[in-house]
N, C-alpha and C positions, 0 to 999 in steps of 0.2 A: 804475723803476715793478715790476719785478718787488717788490721790498720794500717797496710801496708794493699790492699784490695780497699778498703770503702777511699785512704785516698786517690788513690789515681780514677774511682770513681765520681765520683766529687769532682774532682779537679779535666777526668775529659766531656762531662757534663758542664764545666763551667765551663772551656776550651768549646760546647759546641754553640754552645746561647753565645756565648763575645767571637763568636768566628772573622764578624765583617771583622773586626776592628782588628784579630788577628792579620788578616789576609791585605788591612792597609803595608799591617808594619813590618810582614817580613817578606820579601823578596822572592819571585820565581811563586807563593804559595796560597793553591788558591785559599776561600771559606773552605768547601769541604773536603777536600785534601786527608783523603780516607790514611795516607801510607804513614804523612807527617804527627797522627794518634796512633795508630799503631805500636811506629817505633822509634815514639817518649813514655808509648807506658811500659813498651819494650827495657827499654836503661833504667827506666827506675826499677820497674818491679824486681830485673835483675842487681843492680843498688845494693835495694833495698834487702834480696838474696843474699849478698855477699858479705853486709857488712851486719848480717845477723847467725849464717852457718856461721865466717871465719871464727866469729869471737869462741861458738861455743861450742868449733870443731878444736883448740885448743885446750877450752876447759875441760875440754872429754882426754885430756893428757896429762891430767895433773891427777895426783893419785887422791884421795882424800882425806887416806887418815895422817899424811901429811900435807895438808891443806889445816883441815885440822887444829895438826901440829901446831900450825904456827900461826893459827886464828889466839889461842894458850898462849903461848911463847908473849907472846906481843902486850894481850891486852896485860897476863902477868906484869911487862917491865911497867908499860903502861900506868895501872895502880902503883907500883912501887916509888912513878917516877914524883908521884901528886902528894 
C-alpha cells in the first residue's frame, strides 16, 4: 500500500501541475475540480486495496502443510523427469 500511496501522491501532483491541459481535455471539468481528483484517487486506492487484499485472503485459507507438501512433490517430479 506504500507504493500505492506514493503513486497516488505523485499522480495528484502531476495532475495539479497539468490542470489546465486536463480541463481542456475533459468536458465540464474545471481546472481545479477537487471532486474529480478525490474521486479518482479513491477509485485507484480502492482498486489497489482490493487487488492486494483478495489474493491475501485467499492465501490465508490454504493449510501451510498441504501447500508445502505440494511444493515438495512438484520438485521431486520435476527432478525425476530430467
